[in-house]
Each structure stands twice: as structure tokens, then as C-alpha cells.
MDTraj code that builds the backbone (N, CA, C; nanometers):
import mdtraj as md
import numpy as np

residues = "UNK UNK UNK UNK UNK UNK UNK UNK UNK UNK UNK UNK UNK UNK UNK UNK UNK UNK UNK UNK UNK UNK UNK UNK UNK UNK UNK UNK UNK UNK UNK UNK UNK UNK UNK UNK UNK UNK UNK UNK UNK UNK UNK UNK UNK UNK UNK UNK UNK UNK UNK UNK".split()
xyz = np.array([
    [-3.8497, 0.6771, 1.0324],
    [-3.7824, 0.7318, 0.9113],
    [-3.7639, 0.8788, 0.9462],
    [-3.6326, 0.9159, 0.9314],
    [-3.5938, 1.0510, 0.9545],
    [-3.5942, 1.1418, 0.8261],
    [-3.6424, 1.2624, 0.8377],
    [-3.6460, 1.3471, 0.7244],
    [-3.5261, 1.4389, 0.7294],
    [-3.4568, 1.4298, 0.6124],
    [-3.3352, 1.5163, 0.6050],
    [-3.3643, 1.6490, 0.5342],
    [-3.3908, 1.7525, 0.6226],
    [-3.4343, 1.8816, 0.5739],
    [-3.3351, 1.9523, 0.5017],
    [-3.1985, 1.9286, 0.5201],
    [-3.0942, 1.9888, 0.4514],
    [-3.1063, 1.9464, 0.3042],
    [-3.1125, 1.8161, 0.2758],
    [-3.1263, 1.7700, 0.1415],
    [-3.2493, 1.8238, 0.0739],
    [-3.3581, 1.8229, 0.1403],
    [-3.4863, 1.8820, 0.0848],
    [-3.4669, 2.0271, 0.0443],
    [-3.4043, 2.1042, 0.1378],
    [-3.3800, 2.2402, 0.1156],
    [-3.2851, 2.2764, -0.0060],
    [-3.1854, 2.1872, -0.0177],
    [-3.0980, 2.2073, -0.1319],
    [-3.1590, 2.1787, -0.2700],
    [-3.2541, 2.0813, -0.2643],
    [-3.3217, 2.0325, -0.3900],
    [-3.4289, 2.1484, -0.4260],
    [-3.4970, 2.1958, -0.3284],
    [-3.5961, 2.2985, -0.3508],
    [-3.5222, 2.4257, -0.4039],
    [-3.4113, 2.4666, -0.3372],
    [-3.3373, 2.5839, -0.3805],
    [-3.2844, 2.5642, -0.5246],
    [-3.2426, 2.4522, -0.5659],
    [-3.1921, 2.4244, -0.6978],
    [-3.2986, 2.4253, -0.7964],
    [-3.4233, 2.3836, -0.7528],
    [-3.5412, 2.3869, -0.8462],
    [-3.5804, 2.5277, -0.8678],
    [-3.5797, 2.6087, -0.7621],
    [-3.6215, 2.7442, -0.7792],
    [-3.5164, 2.8296, -0.8690],
    [-3.3853, 2.7947, -0.8464],
    [-3.2909, 2.8618, -0.9283],
    [-3.2916, 2.8213, -1.0658],
    [-3.3318, 2.6980, -1.0976],
    [-3.3469, 2.6522, -1.2342],
    [-3.4671, 2.7231, -1.3058],
    [-3.5794, 2.7291, -1.2307],
    [-3.6926, 2.7939, -1.2830],
    [-3.6652, 2.9358, -1.3171],
    [-3.6027, 3.0180, -1.2258],
    [-3.5644, 3.1588, -1.2444],
    [-3.4732, 3.1706, -1.3712],
    [-3.3756, 3.0721, -1.3838],
    [-3.2879, 3.0814, -1.4992],
    [-3.3610, 3.0585, -1.6325],
    [-3.4541, 2.9606, -1.6288],
    [-3.5250, 2.9335, -1.7495],
    [-3.6164, 3.0532, -1.7887],
    [-3.6762, 3.1151, -1.6931],
    [-3.7666, 3.2405, -1.7159],
    [-3.6812, 3.3447, -1.7774],
    [-3.5634, 3.3769, -1.7183],
    [-3.4812, 3.4798, -1.7687],
    [-3.4240, 3.4530, -1.9130],
    [-3.3959, 3.3217, -1.9398],
    [-3.3549, 3.2883, -2.0730],
    [-3.4643, 3.2983, -2.1739],
    [-3.5899, 3.2625, -2.1353],
    [-3.6890, 3.2645, -2.2187],
    [-3.7197, 3.4242, -2.2583],
    [-3.7150, 3.5037, -2.1585],
    [-3.7363, 3.6478, -2.1966],
    [-3.6368, 3.6994, -2.2959],
    [-3.5046, 3.6567, -2.2790],
    [-3.4008, 3.7007, -2.3771],
    [-3.4301, 3.6451, -2.5092],
    [-3.4698, 3.5161, -2.5190],
    [-3.5025, 3.4494, -2.6536],
    [-3.6277, 3.5154, -2.7196],
    [-3.7240, 3.5555, -2.6320],
    [-3.8462, 3.6119, -2.6884],
    [-3.8046, 3.7471, -2.7444],
    [-3.7292, 3.8244, -2.6727],
    [-3.6832, 3.9601, -2.7275],
    [-3.6173, 3.9507, -2.8517],
    [-3.5171, 3.8430, -2.8702],
    [-3.4442, 3.8246, -2.9893],
    [-3.5345, 3.7896, -3.1049],
    [-3.6302, 3.7008, -3.0766],
    [-3.7250, 3.6595, -3.1779],
    [-3.8073, 3.7755, -3.2286],
    [-3.8524, 3.8602, -3.1332],
    [-3.9335, 3.9750, -3.1771],
    [-3.8523, 4.0626, -3.2635],
    [-3.7272, 4.0886, -3.2298],
    [-3.6364, 4.1740, -3.3028],
    [-3.6150, 4.1156, -3.4417],
    [-3.5943, 3.9868, -3.4554],
    [-3.5835, 3.9216, -3.5814],
    [-3.7088, 3.9295, -3.6599],
    [-3.8207, 3.9129, -3.5962],
    [-3.9496, 3.9238, -3.6696],
    [-3.9726, 4.0612, -3.7290],
    [-3.9448, 4.1623, -3.6516],
    [-3.9632, 4.2985, -3.6935],
    [-3.8652, 4.3274, -3.8140],
    [-3.7407, 4.2763, -3.8018],
    [-3.6523, 4.3009, -3.9182],
    [-3.6946, 4.2261, -4.0403],
    [-3.7528, 4.1105, -4.0321],
    [-3.7985, 4.0440, -4.1550],
    [-3.9197, 4.0959, -4.2132],
    [-4.0011, 4.1746, -4.1333],
    [-4.1180, 4.2362, -4.1853],
    [-4.1022, 4.3646, -4.2598],
    [-3.9766, 4.4172, -4.2519],
    [-3.9376, 4.5461, -4.3201],
    [-3.9437, 4.5260, -4.4651],
    [-4.0003, 4.6283, -4.5422],
    [-4.0114, 4.6266, -4.6744],
    [-3.8601, 4.6217, -4.7411],
    [-3.8442, 4.5517, -4.8500],
    [-3.7220, 4.5520, -4.9068],
    [-3.6939, 4.6883, -4.9750],
    [-3.5556, 4.7102, -4.9925],
    [-3.5176, 4.8416, -5.0571],
    [-3.5608, 4.8476, -5.2020],
    [-3.5711, 4.9646, -5.2600],
    [-3.6039, 4.9889, -5.3932],
    [-3.4875, 4.9597, -5.4864],
    [-3.5128, 4.9145, -5.6116],
    [-3.4177, 4.8836, -5.7061],
    [-3.3783, 5.0180, -5.7722],
    [-3.2588, 5.0117, -5.8457],
    [-3.2148, 5.1296, -5.9136],
    [-3.3022, 5.1387, -6.0348],
    [-3.3111, 5.2536, -6.0972],
    [-3.3909, 5.2766, -6.2211],
    [-3.3226, 5.2070, -6.3323],
    [-3.1906, 5.1820, -6.3401],
    [-3.1308, 5.1222, -6.4548],
    [-3.1633, 4.9793, -6.4727],
    [-3.1943, 4.9084, -6.3614],
    [-3.2302, 4.7707, -6.3692],
    [-3.3757, 4.7364, -6.3866],
    [-3.4554, 4.8349, -6.3670],
    [-3.5973, 4.8117, -6.3832],
    [-3.6468, 4.7872, -6.5021],
])
top = md.Topology()
chain = top.add_chain()
for i, resn in enumerate(residues, 1):
    res = top.add_residue(resn, chain, resSeq=i)
    for name in ("N", "CA", "C"):
        top.add_atom(name, md.element.get_by_symbol(name[0]), res)
traj = md.Trajectory(xyz[None], top)
């Protein structure tokens, strides 16, 4: 049985690229989540005196 190193190399390269893409995307998503979390934790604005 002959081993096709070209095919193995392409599959390994594709797997590495996929992993790098997923890591980069996760970092973006985490940053967006943290920004949303910080915005949601801000205190609400004060009401006008007329409506109180």
C-alpha cells in the first residue's frame, strides 16, 4: 500500500487553517460579547424631575 503524502499534506494544512480560523473568530466573538456585557452593566440614566 502506497502512502500519498500530497493528500495527507493537503488535509493537514486544511485542518490547521480551519483551527486558526476558528480561534480568530472566537477571539472576535469574545471581544464583542465582553463589550455587550459591559454596556448592559451600565447604570440607567436618571429620570427628569417632572416625571418623578
